[in-house]
C-alpha positions in Angstrom: 129.0 13.1 129.8 125.6 13.5 128.0 123.8 10.7 126.8 123.8 12.0 123.2 127.8 11.8 123.4 128.1 8.4 124.6 125.7 7.6 121.7 127.7 9.4 119.2 130.7 7.3 120.2 128.9 4.1 120.5 127.4 4.4 116.6 130.9 5.5 115.5 132.6 2.2 117.4 129.9 -0.1 115.9 130.1 1.3 112.4 133.9 0.7 112.5 133.7 -2.7 114.2 131.3 -3.6 111.3 132.9 -1.6 108.7 129.3 -0.1 107.7 129.2 3.2 105.8 126.1 5.8 106.2 124.7 4.5 103.1 124.4 1.0 105.1 122.1 2.7 107.4 119.9 4.6 105.6 116.8 2.8 106.5 117.8 3.7 110.2 118.0 7.6 109.2 119.1 10.2 106.9 122.9 10.5 106.1 122.7 13.9 107.7 120.8 12.9 110.5 123.2 10.3 111.0 126.1 12.3 110.7 124.8 14.8 113.2 124.1 11.7 115.8 127.7 10.6 115.3 129.1 14.1 116.2 126.6 14.4 119.5 124.8 17.3 118.0 121.4 15.9 118.1 119.1 13.2 119.5 116.8 10.7 118.1 113.3 9.0 118.9 112.9 6.0 120.5 111.7 4.8 117.3 114.8 5.9 115.5 116.9 4.4 118.0 115.3 0.9 117.6 115.6 1.4 113.8 119.5 2.4 114.3 120.4 -0.4 116.7 118.7 -2.9 113.9 121.0 -1.0 111.1 124.0 -1.4 113.3 123.5 -5.1 114.3 122.8 -4.8 117.8 119.8 -5.0 120.0 118.5 -1.9 121.4 118.9 -2.9 124.9 122.7 -3.4 124.3 123.2 -0.4 122.5 121.7 1.5 125.3 123.7 -0.4 127.9 126.8 0.7 125.8 125.8 4.1 125.6 124.8 3.9 129.6 127.9 2.9 130.6 130.3 5.4 128.7 127.8 8.0 129.9 128.1 6.8 133.8 131.7 5.5 133.4 130.2 2.0 134.7 131.1 -1.2 133.3 127.8 -2.4 131.5 127.6 -5.7 133.0 127.1 -3.6 136.3 124.5 -1.8 134.4 123.0 -4.8 133.3 122.8 -6.6 136.8 121.5 -3.5 138.6 118.9 -3.1 135.9 117.6 -6.7 136.2 117.5 -6.7 139.8 114.8 -3.5 139.5 112.9 -5.3 136.8 112.7 -8.5 139.0 111.8 -6.3 142.1 109.2 -4.4 139.5 107.7 -8.1 138.6 107.6 -9.2 142.2 105.7 -6.2 143.3 103.0 -6.7 140.7 104.5 -4.0 138.3 103.9 -6.3 135.1 100.0 -6.5 135.9 99.9 -2.5 136.3 101.8 -2.0 133.2 99.5 -4.5 131.3 96.4 -2.7 132.6 98.3 0.6 130.9 98.2 -0.6 127.9 95.3 -1.8 125.6 95.2 -2.8 121.8 98.5 -1.5 121.2 97.8 1.9 122.7 97.9 3.8 125.9 94.6 3.0 128.0 92.7 6.1 128.7 92.7 7.2 132.4 90.8 9.6 134.8 91.1 13.0 134.1 93.1 15.0 136.9 96.2 14.4 138.6 97.1 10.8 140.2 96.3 10.8 144.1 98.9 9.7 146.3 96.8 8.3 149.3 99.7 7.7 151.4 100.5 11.4 151.6 97.1 12.3 151.9 97.0 10.1 155.4 100.5 11.8 156.1 98.9 14.9 156.1 95.8 14.1 157.5 97.6 12.5 160.7 100.0 15.6 160.9 96.9 18.0 161.0 95.1 16.2 163.4 98.6 16.2 165.5 97.8 20.1 165.3 100.7 20.7 162.7 99.7 23.8 160.0 100.3 23.4 156.2 103.9 24.7 156.5 105.1 22.7 159.2 103.4 19.6 157.5 105.4 20.7 154.1 108.5 20.9 155.8 107.9 17.6 157.7 107.1 15.7 154.9 108.9 17.5 151.8 105.8 17.8 149.9 105.2 20.8 148.1 103.0 23.5 150.1 100.6 23.6 147.2 100.2 19.8 147.6 99.6 20.0 151.2 97.0 22.8 150.9 95.4 20.8 148.3 95.1 17.4 150.7 94.1 20.0 153.6 91.2 21.4 151.5 90.2 17.7 150.7 90.4 16.6 154.4 88.3 19.5 155.5 85.7 18.8 152.8 85.5 15.0 153.8 85.3 16.4 157.6 82.4 18.5 156.6 80.2 15.8 154.9 80.9 13.7 158.0 79.6 16.2 160.4 76.6 16.6 158.0 
């Protein structure tokens, strides 16, 4: 089931349970948009999702849990428990500090231009290159895209050239 279909069902159930009319949710979304949401014909932004949850008098996380539960045919307590464990692991591994670094003054912090590098993958390519494997073999062995292996290969060659000078 698509998530937007699950959202449609959750909106309908919450409106019915709470005896809300479309007009009661006019702050959250236009009546035509709300009707389309309830038919599973459209999606919404995160900001609109939050506003809709507020209008339905439910925590946005609880609304998402209801939707995901229907989509995955899994009881919401199981999903919440799994999410809690992932969040705890994220925190234990320093993720909250990394997250804080990504945001400054209510905006996304600027980052260096270019693609983020995976030093672990580059090290693996370096080791396999040293062991005598070619780029195609390394791509098959590691599951990395050949273009990624080629990029690391060039960087390794450039580093080795500078070291020889």
